N, CA, C and O atoms as a Tripos MOL2 file, in Angstrom:
@<TRIPOS>MOLECULE
protein
  300   299    75     0     0
PROTEIN
NO_CHARGES

@<TRIPOS>ATOM
      1 N           0.8430   -1.1820    0.0000 N.3       1 MET1
      2 CA          0.0000    0.0000    0.0000 C.3       1 MET1
      3 C           0.8850    1.2400    0.0000 C.2       1 MET1
      4 O           1.7630    1.3850    0.8500 O.2       1 MET1
      5 N           0.6530    2.1190   -0.9420 N.am      2 ASN2
      6 CA          1.3830    3.3810   -0.9990 C.3       2 ASN2
      7 C           0.7780    4.3810   -0.0300 C.2       2 ASN2
      8 O          -0.4420    4.4370    0.1310 O.2       2 ASN2
      9 N           1.6210    5.1630    0.6090 N.am      3 PRO3
     10 CA          1.0740    6.1860    1.5030 C.3       3 PRO3
     11 C           0.3780    7.2890    0.7030 C.2       3 PRO3
     12 O           0.7030    7.5320   -0.4590 O.2       3 PRO3
     13 N          -0.5500    7.9260    1.3250 N.am      4 ARG4
     14 CA         -1.2240    9.0760    0.7360 C.3       4 ARG4
     15 C          -0.4860   10.3230    1.2080 C.2       4 ARG4
     16 O          -0.1670   10.4500    2.3900 O.2       4 ARG4
     17 N          -0.2190   11.2320    0.2950 N.am      5 LEU5
     18 CA          0.4620   12.4660    0.6440 C.3       5 LEU5
     19 C          -0.5350   13.5970    0.8340 C.2       5 LEU5
     20 O          -1.4680   13.7610    0.0480 O.2       5 LEU5
     21 N          -0.3250   14.3710    1.8840 N.am      6 LEU6
     22 CA         -1.0750   15.6020    2.1110 C.3       6 LEU6
     23 C          -0.1070   16.7390    1.8480 C.2       6 LEU6
     24 O           0.8790   16.9040    2.5660 O.2       6 LEU6
     25 N          -0.3860   17.5140    0.8310 N.am      7 ILE7
     26 CA          0.5060   18.5960    0.4280 C.3       7 ILE7
     27 C           0.1130   19.8730    1.1570 C.2       7 ILE7
     28 O          -1.0370   20.3090    1.1200 O.2       7 ILE7
     29 N           1.0910   20.4500    1.8120 N.am      8 ASP8
     30 CA          0.8890   21.6460    2.6330 C.3       8 ASP8
     31 C           0.5650   22.8660    1.7660 C.2       8 ASP8
     32 O           0.8430   22.8880    0.5670 O.2       8 ASP8
     33 N          -0.0250   23.8700    2.4000 N.am      9 MET9
     34 CA         -0.4090   25.1060    1.7170 C.3       9 MET9
     35 C           0.7830   25.8470    1.1120 C.2       9 MET9
     36 O           0.6190   26.5980    0.1510 O.2       9 MET9
     37 N           1.9720   25.6460    1.6610 N.am     10 ASN10
     38 CA          3.1170   26.3910    1.1570 C.3      10 ASN10
     39 C           3.6870   25.7970   -0.1290 C.2      10 ASN10
     40 O           4.6990   26.2760   -0.6390 O.2      10 ASN10
     41 N           3.0520   24.7740   -0.6430 N.am     11 LEU11
     42 CA          3.4420   24.1720   -1.9140 C.3      11 LEU11
     43 C           2.2810   24.2440   -2.8950 C.2      11 LEU11
     44 O           1.1160   24.2300   -2.4970 O.2      11 LEU11
     45 N           2.6000   24.3200   -4.1460 N.am     12 THR12
     46 CA          1.5880   24.4440   -5.1920 C.3      12 THR12
     47 C           0.7200   23.1860   -5.3000 C.2      12 THR12
     48 O           1.2160   22.0730   -5.1280 O.2      12 THR12
     49 N          -0.5590   23.3590   -5.5820 N.am     13 PRO13
     50 CA         -1.4320   22.2050   -5.8190 C.3      13 PRO13
     51 C          -1.0130   21.3860   -7.0430 C.2      13 PRO13
     52 O          -1.4890   20.2650   -7.2210 O.2      13 PRO13
     53 N          -0.1420   21.9200   -7.8790 N.am     14 ASP14
     54 CA          0.3500   21.1720   -9.0470 C.3      14 ASP14
     55 C           1.0290   19.8590   -8.6440 C.2      14 ASP14
     56 O           1.1290   18.9400   -9.4570 O.2      14 ASP14
     57 N           1.4950   19.7690   -7.3950 N.am     15 TRP15
     58 CA          2.1180   18.5410   -6.9190 C.3      15 TRP15
     59 C           1.1360   17.3730   -6.9490 C.2      15 TRP15
     60 O           1.5530   16.2320   -7.1450 O.2      15 TRP15
     61 N          -0.1490   17.6300   -6.7610 N.am     16 VAL16
     62 CA         -1.1450   16.5570   -6.7760 C.3      16 VAL16
     63 C          -1.0920   15.8220   -8.1130 C.2      16 VAL16
     64 O          -1.0240   14.5930   -8.1510 O.2      16 VAL16
     65 N          -1.1220   16.5720   -9.1970 N.am     17 GLU17
     66 CA         -1.0650   15.9690  -10.5260 C.3      17 GLU17
     67 C           0.2730   15.2650  -10.7470 C.2      17 GLU17
     68 O           0.3110   14.1590  -11.2870 O.2      17 GLU17
     69 N           1.3570   15.8940  -10.3360 N.am     18 PHE18
     70 CA          2.6900   15.3000  -10.5100 C.3      18 PHE18
     71 C           2.7530   13.9290   -9.8310 C.2      18 PHE18
     72 O           3.1540   12.9450  -10.4520 O.2      18 PHE18
     73 N           2.3630   13.8690   -8.5740 N.am     19 PHE19
     74 CA          2.4170   12.5950   -7.8650 C.3      19 PHE19
     75 C           1.4390   11.5910   -8.4730 C.2      19 PHE19
     76 O           1.7510   10.4050   -8.5760 O.2      19 PHE19
     77 N           0.2740   12.0560   -8.8700 N.am     20 GLY20
     78 CA         -0.7080   11.1790   -9.4910 C.3      20 GLY20
     79 C          -0.1820   10.5000  -10.7390 C.2      20 GLY20
     80 O          -0.4650    9.3260  -10.9770 O.2      20 GLY20
     81 N           0.5850   11.2350  -11.5430 N.am     21 ARG21
     82 CA          1.1790   10.6470  -12.7570 C.3      21 ARG21
     83 C           2.1550    9.5320  -12.4220 C.2      21 ARG21
     84 O           2.4640    8.6980  -13.2730 O.2      21 ARG21
     85 N           2.6350    9.5120  -11.2070 N.am     22 HIS22
     86 CA          3.5940    8.4940  -10.7670 C.3      22 HIS22
     87 C           2.9630    7.4720   -9.8310 C.2      22 HIS22
     88 O           3.6620    6.7350   -9.1360 O.2      22 HIS22
     89 N           1.6260    7.4370   -9.8210 N.am     23 GLY23
     90 CA          0.9010    6.4400   -9.0560 C.3      23 GLY23
     91 C           0.8430    6.6880   -7.5600 C.2      23 GLY23
     92 O           0.5890    5.7660   -6.7850 O.2      23 GLY23
     93 N           1.0770    7.9210   -7.1510 N.am     24 ILE24
     94 CA          1.0480    8.2630   -5.7380 C.3      24 ILE24
     95 C          -0.2000    9.0950   -5.4510 C.2      24 ILE24
     96 O          -0.4260   10.1300   -6.0780 O.2      24 ILE24
     97 N          -0.9940    8.6360   -4.5120 N.am     25 ASP25
     98 CA         -2.2110    9.3320   -4.1130 C.3      25 ASP25
     99 C          -1.8320   10.5720   -3.3090 C.2      25 ASP25
    100 O          -1.1600   10.4650   -2.2820 O.2      25 ASP25
    101 N          -2.2560   11.7390   -3.7670 N.am     26 ALA26
    102 CA         -1.9290   12.9920   -3.0820 C.3      26 ALA26
    103 C          -3.1170   13.9330   -3.1360 C.2      26 ALA26
    104 O          -3.9250   13.8940   -4.0630 O.2      26 ALA26
    105 N          -3.2040   14.7780   -2.1220 N.am     27 LEU27
    106 CA         -4.2100   15.8200   -2.1130 C.3      27 LEU27
    107 C          -3.6140   17.0630   -1.4740 C.2      27 LEU27
    108 O          -2.6930   16.9820   -0.6610 O.2      27 LEU27
    109 N          -4.1440   18.1890   -1.8480 N.am     28 HIS28
    110 CA         -3.6460   19.4700   -1.3490 C.3      28 HIS28
    111 C          -4.5290   19.9210   -0.1960 C.2      28 HIS28
    112 O          -5.7510   19.7870   -0.2510 O.2      28 HIS28
    113 N          -3.9030   20.4570    0.8490 N.am     29 TRP29
    114 CA         -4.6360   20.8820    2.0420 C.3      29 TRP29
    115 C          -5.7940   21.8190    1.7010 C.2      29 TRP29
    116 O          -6.8330   21.7750    2.3600 O.2      29 TRP29
    117 N          -5.6360   22.6540    0.6930 N.am     30 SER30
    118 CA         -6.6870   23.6120    0.3430 C.3      30 SER30
    119 C          -7.9840   22.9290   -0.0820 C.2      30 SER30
    120 O          -9.0420   23.5590   -0.0840 O.2      30 SER30
    121 N          -7.9110   21.6430   -0.4440 N.am     31 THR31
    122 CA         -9.1190   20.9350   -0.8750 C.3      31 THR31
    123 C          -9.7990   20.1810    0.2600 C.2      31 THR31
    124 O         -10.9190   19.6940    0.0980 O.2      31 THR31
    125 N          -9.1310   20.0800    1.4070 N.am     32 VAL32
    126 CA         -9.7080   19.3060    2.5130 C.3      32 VAL32
    127 C          -9.7730   20.0620    3.8340 C.2      32 VAL32
    128 O         -10.4630   19.6320    4.7590 O.2      32 VAL32
    129 N          -9.0640   21.1780    3.9330 N.am     33 GLY33
    130 CA         -9.0110   21.9060    5.1950 C.3      33 GLY33
    131 C          -9.0220   23.4040    4.9950 C.2      33 GLY33
    132 O          -8.9970   23.8980    3.8680 O.2      33 GLY33
    133 N          -9.0570   24.1070    6.0890 N.am     34 ASP34
    134 CA         -9.0350   25.5640    6.0830 C.3      34 ASP34
    135 C          -7.6430   26.0560    5.6900 C.2      34 ASP34
    136 O          -6.6710   25.7360    6.3740 O.2      34 ASP34
    137 N          -7.5220   26.8170    4.6140 N.am     35 PRO35
    138 CA         -6.2130   27.3130    4.1880 C.3      35 PRO35
    139 C          -5.4970   28.1430    5.2600 C.2      35 PRO35
    140 O          -4.2790   28.3160    5.2030 O.2      35 PRO35
    141 N          -6.2520   28.6510    6.2310 N.am     36 HIS36
    142 CA         -5.6540   29.4680    7.2910 C.3      36 HIS36
    143 C          -5.4510   28.6820    8.5910 C.2      36 HIS36
    144 O          -5.1020   29.2610    9.6200 O.2      36 HIS36
    145 N          -5.6670   27.3740    8.5430 N.am     37 ALA37
    146 CA         -5.5090   26.5410    9.7330 C.3      37 ALA37
    147 C          -4.0520   26.5280   10.1790 C.2      37 ALA37
    148 O          -3.1370   26.7040    9.3750 O.2      37 ALA37
    149 N          -3.8610   26.3180   11.4630 N.am     38 ASP38
    150 CA         -2.4860   26.2460   11.9520 C.3      38 ASP38
    151 C          -1.9120   24.8530   11.6700 C.2      38 ASP38
    152 O          -2.6310   23.9220   11.3060 O.2      38 ASP38
    153 N          -0.6100   24.7480   11.8500 N.am     39 ASP39
    154 CA          0.0820   23.5010   11.5500 C.3      39 ASP39
    155 C          -0.4610   22.3330   12.3570 C.2      39 ASP39
    156 O          -0.5290   21.2130   11.8500 O.2      39 ASP39
    157 N          -0.8450   22.5720   13.5960 N.am     40 ALA40
    158 CA         -1.3460   21.4980   14.4540 C.3      40 ALA40
    159 C          -2.6100   20.8680   13.8720 C.2      40 ALA40
    160 O          -2.7880   19.6520   13.9380 O.2      40 ALA40
    161 N          -3.4780   21.6860   13.3080 N.am     41 GLU41
    162 CA         -4.7160   21.1480   12.7140 C.3      41 GLU41
    163 C          -4.3950   20.2820   11.5010 C.2      41 GLU41
    164 O          -4.9530   19.1960   11.3410 O.2      41 GLU41
    165 N          -3.5050   20.7590   10.6590 N.am     42 LEU42
    166 CA         -3.1150   19.9860    9.4800 C.3      42 LEU42
    167 C          -2.4740   18.6710    9.9030 C.2      42 LEU42
    168 O          -2.7790   17.6230    9.3350 O.2      42 LEU42
    169 N          -1.5960   18.7160   10.8880 N.am     43 MET43
    170 CA         -0.9140   17.5050   11.3540 C.3      43 MET43
    171 C          -1.9160   16.5120   11.9540 C.2      43 MET43
    172 O          -1.8160   15.3100   11.7100 O.2      43 MET43
    173 N          -2.8680   17.0040   12.7270 N.am     44 ALA44
    174 CA         -3.8700   16.1210   13.3250 C.3      44 ALA44
    175 C          -4.7100   15.4510   12.2380 C.2      44 ALA44
    176 O          -5.0080   14.2590   12.3210 O.2      44 ALA44
    177 N          -5.0870   16.2220   11.2200 N.am     45 TRP45
    178 CA         -5.8750   15.6880   10.1100 C.3      45 TRP45
    179 C          -5.0860   14.5890    9.4000 C.2      45 TRP45
    180 O          -5.6240   13.5210    9.1060 O.2      45 TRP45
    181 N          -3.8200   14.8570    9.1300 N.am     46 ALA46
    182 CA         -2.9710   13.8880    8.4320 C.3      46 ALA46
    183 C          -2.7820   12.6210    9.2620 C.2      46 ALA46
    184 O          -2.8490   11.5130    8.7290 O.2      46 ALA46
    185 N          -2.5500   12.7760   10.5450 N.am     47 LEU47
    186 CA         -2.3460   11.6250   11.4160 C.3      47 LEU47
    187 C          -3.5970   10.7560   11.4650 C.2      47 LEU47
    188 O          -3.5140    9.5300   11.3910 O.2      47 LEU47
    189 N          -4.7390   11.3880   11.5890 N.am     48 GLN48
    190 CA         -6.0100   10.6610   11.6670 C.3      48 GLN48
    191 C          -6.2810    9.8550   10.3990 C.2      48 GLN48
    192 O          -6.9280    8.8090   10.4510 O.2      48 GLN48
    193 N          -5.7880   10.3400    9.2700 N.am     49 ARG49
    194 CA         -6.0630    9.6920    7.9820 C.3      49 ARG49
    195 C          -4.8430    8.9690    7.4080 C.2      49 ARG49
    196 O          -4.8450    8.5570    6.2480 O.2      49 ARG49
    197 N          -3.8120    8.8220    8.2250 N.am     50 LEU50
    198 CA         -2.5960    8.0970    7.8480 C.3      50 LEU50
    199 C          -1.9100    8.6850    6.6130 C.2      50 LEU50
    200 O          -1.4030    7.9500    5.7650 O.2      50 LEU50
    201 N          -1.9020   10.0060    6.5230 N.am     51 CYS51
    202 CA         -1.2320   10.6940    5.4200 C.3      51 CYS51
    203 C           0.1890   11.0800    5.8190 C.2      51 CYS51
    204 O           0.4820   11.2980    6.9940 O.2      51 CYS51
    205 N           1.0450   11.1580    4.8400 N.am     52 VAL52
    206 CA          2.3810   11.7130    5.0040 C.3      52 VAL52
    207 C           2.2960   13.1660    4.5630 C.2      52 VAL52
    208 O           1.7490   13.4530    3.4980 O.2      52 VAL52
    209 N           2.8250   14.0850    5.3580 N.am     53 VAL53
    210 CA          2.7610   15.5050    5.0380 C.3      53 VAL53
    211 C           3.9640   15.8830    4.1720 C.2      53 VAL53
    212 O           5.1140   15.6500    4.5450 O.2      53 VAL53
    213 N           3.6800   16.4640    3.0250 N.am     54 PHE54
    214 CA          4.7040   16.9550    2.1050 C.3      54 PHE54
    215 C           4.7120   18.4740    2.2310 C.2      54 PHE54
    216 O           3.7270   19.1310    1.8980 O.2      54 PHE54
    217 N           5.8250   19.0350    2.7140 N.am     55 THR55
    218 CA          5.8700   20.4480    3.0420 C.3      55 THR55
    219 C           7.2370   21.0500    2.7680 C.2      55 THR55
    220 O           8.2260   20.3390    2.5920 O.2      55 THR55
    221 N           7.2710   22.3490    2.7360 N.am     56 HIS56
    222 CA          8.5180   23.0980    2.6360 C.3      56 HIS56
    223 C           8.8160   23.7760    3.9730 C.2      56 HIS56
    224 O           9.8020   24.5000    4.1050 O.2      56 HIS56
    225 N           7.9640   23.5370    4.9490 N.am     57 ASP57
    226 CA          8.0340   24.1630    6.2660 C.3      57 ASP57
    227 C           8.8750   23.2970    7.2090 C.2      57 ASP57
    228 O           8.4970   22.1650    7.5080 O.2      57 ASP57
    229 N           9.9890   23.8100    7.6680 N.am     58 LEU58
    230 CA         10.8760   23.0450    8.5400 C.3      58 LEU58
    231 C          10.3100   22.8420    9.9400 C.2      58 LEU58
    232 O          10.8190   22.0080   10.6880 O.2      58 LEU58
    233 N           9.2780   23.5780   10.3080 N.am     59 ASP59
    234 CA          8.6940   23.4700   11.6410 C.3      59 ASP59
    235 C           8.0060   22.1250   11.8910 C.2      59 ASP59
    236 O           7.8980   21.7010   13.0420 O.2      59 ASP59
    237 N           7.5490   21.4580   10.8580 N.am     60 PHE60
    238 CA          6.8250   20.2070   11.0480 C.3      60 PHE60
    239 C           7.7080   19.1450   11.6840 C.2      60 PHE60
    240 O           7.3040   18.5060   12.6550 O.2      60 PHE60
    241 N           8.8840   18.9530   11.1610 N.am     61 GLY61
    242 CA          9.8110   17.9750   11.7310 C.3      61 GLY61
    243 C          10.1970   18.3310   13.1520 C.2      61 GLY61
    244 O          10.2970   17.4570   14.0130 O.2      61 GLY61
    245 N          10.4130   19.6060   13.3990 N.am     62 THR62
    246 CA         10.7590   20.0730   14.7390 C.3      62 THR62
    247 C           9.6100   19.8100   15.7120 C.2      62 THR62
    248 O           9.8320   19.3760   16.8430 O.2      62 THR62
    249 N           8.3980   20.0710   15.2700 N.am     63 THR63
    250 CA          7.2240   19.8300   16.1140 C.3      63 THR63
    251 C           7.1280   18.3560   16.4810 C.2      63 THR63
    252 O           6.8650   18.0190   17.6350 O.2      63 THR63
    253 N           7.3380   17.4800   15.5120 N.am     64 LEU64
    254 CA          7.2900   16.0440   15.8040 C.3      64 LEU64
    255 C           8.3440   15.6660   16.8340 C.2      64 LEU64
    256 O           8.0690   14.9100   17.7670 O.2      64 LEU64
    257 N           9.5450   16.1930   16.6620 N.am     65 ALA65
    258 CA         10.6370   15.8510   17.5770 C.3      65 ALA65
    259 C          10.3720   16.3880   18.9840 C.2      65 ALA65
    260 O          10.5570   15.6670   19.9650 O.2      65 ALA65
    261 N           9.9500   17.6180   19.0890 N.am     66 LEU66
    262 CA          9.7460   18.2420   20.3990 C.3      66 LEU66
    263 C           8.5710   17.6540   21.1730 C.2      66 LEU66
    264 O           8.5800   17.6360   22.4040 O.2      66 LEU66
    265 N           7.5720   17.1780   20.4610 N.am     67 THR67
    266 CA          6.3930   16.6070   21.1220 C.3      67 THR67
    267 C           6.4930   15.0860   21.2670 C.2      67 THR67
    268 O           5.6190   14.4540   21.8600 O.2      67 THR67
    269 N           7.5560   14.5100   20.7250 N.am     68 HIS68
    270 CA          7.7550   13.0590   20.7610 C.3      68 HIS68
    271 C           6.6050   12.3210   20.0760 C.2      68 HIS68
    272 O           6.2880   11.1810   20.4170 O.2      68 HIS68
    273 N           5.9950   12.9870   19.1130 N.am     69 ALA69
    274 CA          4.8820   12.3750   18.3800 C.3      69 ALA69
    275 C           5.4090   11.2530   17.4880 C.2      69 ALA69
    276 O           6.5560   11.2800   17.0420 O.2      69 ALA69
    277 N           4.5670   10.2890   17.2440 N.am     70 THR70
    278 CA          4.9540    9.1650   16.3750 C.3      70 THR70
    279 C           4.4580    9.3600   14.9490 C.2      70 THR70
    280 O           4.7050    8.5120   14.0920 O.2      70 THR70
    281 N           3.7740   10.4430   14.6840 N.am     71 GLY71
    282 CA          3.2940   10.6880   13.3360 C.3      71 GLY71
    283 C           2.5310   11.9700   13.2920 C.2      71 GLY71
    284 O           2.2490   12.5670   14.3300 O.2      71 GLY71
    285 N           2.1950   12.4000   12.1220 N.am     72 PRO72
    286 CA          2.4260   11.7400   10.8450 C.3      72 PRO72
    287 C           3.8540   11.9410   10.3850 C.2      72 PRO72
    288 O           4.5800   12.7890   10.9030 O.2      72 PRO72
    289 N           4.2420   11.1480    9.4080 N.am     73 SER73
    290 CA          5.5510   11.3370    8.8010 C.3      73 SER73
    291 C           5.5430   12.6260    7.9970 C.2      73 SER73
    292 O           4.4960   13.0800    7.5350 O.2      73 SER73
    293 N           6.7180   13.2070    7.8380 N.am     74 VAL74
    294 CA          6.8530   14.4820    7.1360 C.3      74 VAL74
    295 C           7.9920   14.3760    6.1230 C.2      74 VAL74
    296 O           9.0720   13.8660    6.4200 O.2      74 VAL74
    297 N           7.7180   14.8680    4.9320 N.am     75 ILE75
    298 CA          8.7570   14.9520    3.8920 C.3      75 ILE75
    299 C           8.9520   16.4120    3.5870 C.2      75 ILE75
    300 O           9.7750   16.7620    2.7420 O.2      75 ILE75
@<TRIPOS>BOND
     1     1     2 1
     2     2     3 1
     3     3     4 2
     4     3     5 am
     5     5     6 1
     6     6     7 1
     7     7     8 2
     8     7     9 am
     9     9    10 1
    10    10    11 1
    11    11    12 2
    12    11    13 am
    13    13    14 1
    14    14    15 1
    15    15    16 2
    16    15    17 am
    17    17    18 1
    18    18    19 1
    19    19    20 2
    20    19    21 am
    21    21    22 1
    22    22    23 1
    23    23    24 2
    24    23    25 am
    25    25    26 1
    26    26    27 1
    27    27    28 2
    28    27    29 am
    29    29    30 1
    30    30    31 1
    31    31    32 2
    32    31    33 am
    33    33    34 1
    34    34    35 1
    35    35    36 2
    36    35    37 am
    37    37    38 1
    38    38    39 1
    39    39    40 2
    40    39    41 am
    41    41    42 1
    42    42    43 1
    43    43    44 2
    44    43    45 am
    45    45    46 1
    46    46    47 1
    47    47    48 2
    48    47    49 am
    49    49    50 1
    50    50    51 1
    51    51    52 2
    52    51    53 am
    53    53    54 1
    54    54    55 1
    55    55    56 2
    56    55    57 am
    57    57    58 1
    58    58    59 1
    59    59    60 2
    60    59    61 am
    61    61    62 1
    62    62    63 1
    63    63    64 2
    64    63    65 am
    65    65    66 1
    66    66    67 1
    67    67    68 2
    68    67    69 am
    69    69    70 1
    70    70    71 1
    71    71    72 2
    72    71    73 am
    73    73    74 1
    74    74    75 1
    75    75    76 2
    76    75    77 am
    77    77    78 1
    78    78    79 1
    79    79    80 2
    80    79    81 am
    81    81    82 1
    82    82    83 1
    83    83    84 2
    84    83    85 am
    85    85    86 1
    86    86    87 1
    87    87    88 2
    88    87    89 am
    89    89    90 1
    90    90    91 1
    91    91    92 2
    92    91    93 am
    93    93    94 1
    94    94    95 1
    95    95    96 2
    96    95    97 am
    97    97    98 1
    98    98    99 1
    99    99   100 2
   100    99   101 am
   101   101   102 1
   102   102   103 1
   103   103   104 2
   104   103   105 am
   105   105   106 1
   106   106   107 1
   107   107   108 2
   108   107   109 am
   109   109   110 1
   110   110   111 1
   111   111   112 2
   112   111   113 am
   113   113   114 1
   114   114   115 1
   115   115   116 2
   116   115   117 am
   117   117   118 1
   118   118   119 1
   119   119   120 2
   120   119   121 am
   121   121   122 1
   122   122   123 1
   123   123   124 2
   124   123   125 am
   125   125   126 1
   126   126   127 1
   127   127   128 2
   128   127   129 am
   129   129   130 1
   130   130   131 1
   131   131   132 2
   132   131   133 am
   133   133   134 1
   134   134   135 1
   135   135   136 2
   136   135   137 am
   137   137   138 1
   138   138   139 1
   139   139   140 2
   140   139   141 am
   141   141   142 1
   142   142   143 1
   143   143   144 2
   144   143   145 am
   145   145   146 1
   146   146   147 1
   147   147   148 2
   148   147   149 am
   149   149   150 1
   150   150   151 1
   151   151   152 2
   152   151   153 am
   153   153   154 1
   154   154   155 1
   155   155   156 2
   156   155   157 am
   157   157   158 1
   158   158   159 1
   159   159   160 2
   160   159   161 am
   161   161   162 1
   162   162   163 1
   163   163   164 2
   164   163   165 am
   165   165   166 1
   166   166   167 1
   167   167   168 2
   168   167   169 am
   169   169   170 1
   170   170   171 1
   171   171   172 2
   172   171   173 am
   173   173   174 1
   174   174   175 1
   175   175   176 2
   176   175   177 am
   177   177   178 1
   178   178   179 1
   179   179   180 2
   180   179   181 am
   181   181   182 1
   182   182   183 1
   183   183   184 2
   184   183   185 am
   185   185   186 1
   186   186   187 1
   187   187   188 2
   188   187   189 am
   189   189   190 1
   190   190   191 1
   191   191   192 2
   192   191   193 am
   193   193   194 1
   194   194   195 1
   195   195   196 2
   196   195   197 am
   197   197   198 1
   198   198   199 1
   199   199   200 2
   200   199   201 am
   201   201   202 1
   202   202   203 1
   203   203   204 2
   204   203   205 am
   205   205   206 1
   206   206   207 1
   207   207   208 2
   208   207   209 am
   209   209   210 1
   210   210   211 1
   211   211   212 2
   212   211   213 am
   213   213   214 1
   214   214   215 1
   215   215   216 2
   216   215   217 am
   217   217   218 1
   218   218   219 1
   219   219   220 2
   220   219   221 am
   221   221   222 1
   222   222   223 1
   223   223   224 2
   224   223   225 am
   225   225   226 1
   226   226   227 1
   227   227   228 2
   228   227   229 am
   229   229   230 1
   230   230   231 1
   231   231   232 2
   232   231   233 am
   233   233   234 1
   234   234   235 1
   235   235   236 2
   236   235   237 am
   237   237   238 1
   238   238   239 1
   239   239   240 2
   240   239   241 am
   241   241   242 1
   242   242   243 1
   243   243   244 2
   244   243   245 am
   245   245   246 1
   246   246   247 1
   247   247   248 2
   248   247   249 am
   249   249   250 1
   250   250   251 1
   251   251   252 2
   252   251   253 am
   253   253   254 1
   254   254   255 1
   255   255   256 2
   256   255   257 am
   257   257   258 1
   258   258   259 1
   259   259   260 2
   260   259   261 am
   261   261   262 1
   262   262   263 1
   263   263   264 2
   264   263   265 am
   265   265   266 1
   266   266   267 1
   267   267   268 2
   268   267   269 am
   269   269   270 1
   270   270   271 1
   271   271   272 2
   272   271   273 am
   273   273   274 1
   274   274   275 1
   275   275   276 2
   276   275   277 am
   277   277   278 1
   278   278   279 1
   279   279   280 2
   280   279   281 am
   281   281   282 1
   282   282   283 1
   283   283   284 2
   284   283   285 am
   285   285   286 1
   286   286   287 1
   287   287   288 2
   288   287   289 am
   289   289   290 1
   290   290   291 1
   291   291   292 2
   292   291   293 am
   293   293   294 1
   294   294   295 1
   295   295   296 2
   296   295   297 am
   297   297   298 1
   298   298   299 1
   299   299   300 2
@<TRIPOS>SUBSTRUCTURE
     1 MET1         2 RESIDUE 1 A MET
     2 ASN2         6 RESIDUE 1 A ASN
     3 PRO3        10 RESIDUE 1 A PRO
     4 ARG4        14 RESIDUE 1 A ARG
     5 LEU5        18 RESIDUE 1 A LEU
     6 LEU6        22 RESIDUE 1 A LEU
     7 ILE7        26 RESIDUE 1 A ILE
     8 ASP8        30 RESIDUE 1 A ASP
     9 MET9        34 RESIDUE 1 A MET
    10 ASN10       38 RESIDUE 1 A ASN
    11 LEU11       42 RESIDUE 1 A LEU
    12 THR12       46 RESIDUE 1 A THR
    13 PRO13       50 RESIDUE 1 A PRO
    14 ASP14       54 RESIDUE 1 A ASP
    15 TRP15       58 RESIDUE 1 A TRP
    16 VAL16       62 RESIDUE 1 A VAL
    17 GLU17       66 RESIDUE 1 A GLU
    18 PHE18       70 RESIDUE 1 A PHE
    19 PHE19       74 RESIDUE 1 A PHE
    20 GLY20       78 RESIDUE 1 A GLY
    21 ARG21       82 RESIDUE 1 A ARG
    22 HIS22       86 RESIDUE 1 A HIS
    23 GLY23       90 RESIDUE 1 A GLY
    24 ILE24       94 RESIDUE 1 A ILE
    25 ASP25       98 RESIDUE 1 A ASP
    26 ALA26      102 RESIDUE 1 A ALA
    27 LEU27      106 RESIDUE 1 A LEU
    28 HIS28      110 RESIDUE 1 A HIS
    29 TRP29      114 RESIDUE 1 A TRP
    30 SER30      118 RESIDUE 1 A SER
    31 THR31      122 RESIDUE 1 A THR
    32 VAL32      126 RESIDUE 1 A VAL
    33 GLY33      130 RESIDUE 1 A GLY
    34 ASP34      134 RESIDUE 1 A ASP
    35 PRO35      138 RESIDUE 1 A PRO
    36 HIS36      142 RESIDUE 1 A HIS
    37 ALA37      146 RESIDUE 1 A ALA
    38 ASP38      150 RESIDUE 1 A ASP
    39 ASP39      154 RESIDUE 1 A ASP
    40 ALA40      158 RESIDUE 1 A ALA
    41 GLU41      162 RESIDUE 1 A GLU
    42 LEU42      166 RESIDUE 1 A LEU
    43 MET43      170 RESIDUE 1 A MET
    44 ALA44      174 RESIDUE 1 A ALA
    45 TRP45      178 RESIDUE 1 A TRP
    46 ALA46      182 RESIDUE 1 A ALA
    47 LEU47      186 RESIDUE 1 A LEU
    48 GLN48      190 RESIDUE 1 A GLN
    49 ARG49      194 RESIDUE 1 A ARG
    50 LEU50      198 RESIDUE 1 A LEU
    51 CYS51      202 RESIDUE 1 A CYS
    52 VAL52      206 RESIDUE 1 A VAL
    53 VAL53      210 RESIDUE 1 A VAL
    54 PHE54      214 RESIDUE 1 A PHE
    55 THR55      218 RESIDUE 1 A THR
    56 HIS56      222 RESIDUE 1 A HIS
    57 ASP57      226 RESIDUE 1 A ASP
    58 LEU58      230 RESIDUE 1 A LEU
    59 ASP59      234 RESIDUE 1 A ASP
    60 PHE60      238 RESIDUE 1 A PHE
    61 GLY61      242 RESIDUE 1 A GLY
    62 THR62      246 RESIDUE 1 A THR
    63 THR63      250 RESIDUE 1 A THR
    64 LEU64      254 RESIDUE 1 A LEU
    65 ALA65      258 RESIDUE 1 A ALA
    66 LEU66      262 RESIDUE 1 A LEU
    67 THR67      266 RESIDUE 1 A THR
    68 HIS68      270 RESIDUE 1 A HIS
    69 ALA69      274 RESIDUE 1 A ALA
    70 THR70      278 RESIDUE 1 A THR
    71 GLY71      282 RESIDUE 1 A GLY
    72 PRO72      286 RESIDUE 1 A PRO
    73 SER73      290 RESIDUE 1 A SER
    74 VAL74      294 RESIDUE 1 A VAL
    75 ILE75      298 RESIDUE 1 A ILE
C-alpha cells in the first residue's frame, strides 16, 4: 500500500497531478481543510487519515521531535 500524501499550503497544488502521474495518491490541504488553519490542525488531520505531510516548512519535523509524536511522517 502506498502512503497518501497531504501537500501543505506552502506548496503548489500542481504537486497533486505530478504525484498522481507516478501512481502516488496525493491531495492538497486547500481541498480538505481551512487554508488558514495552523500547523497542528493539518498535522492532526494527516495523522487521523494516515497521510504523510509533504511540506517546505521546517517546523513540522521540529514539532514532531519536540512533542515526541509518532506521526504523521513528514517529507
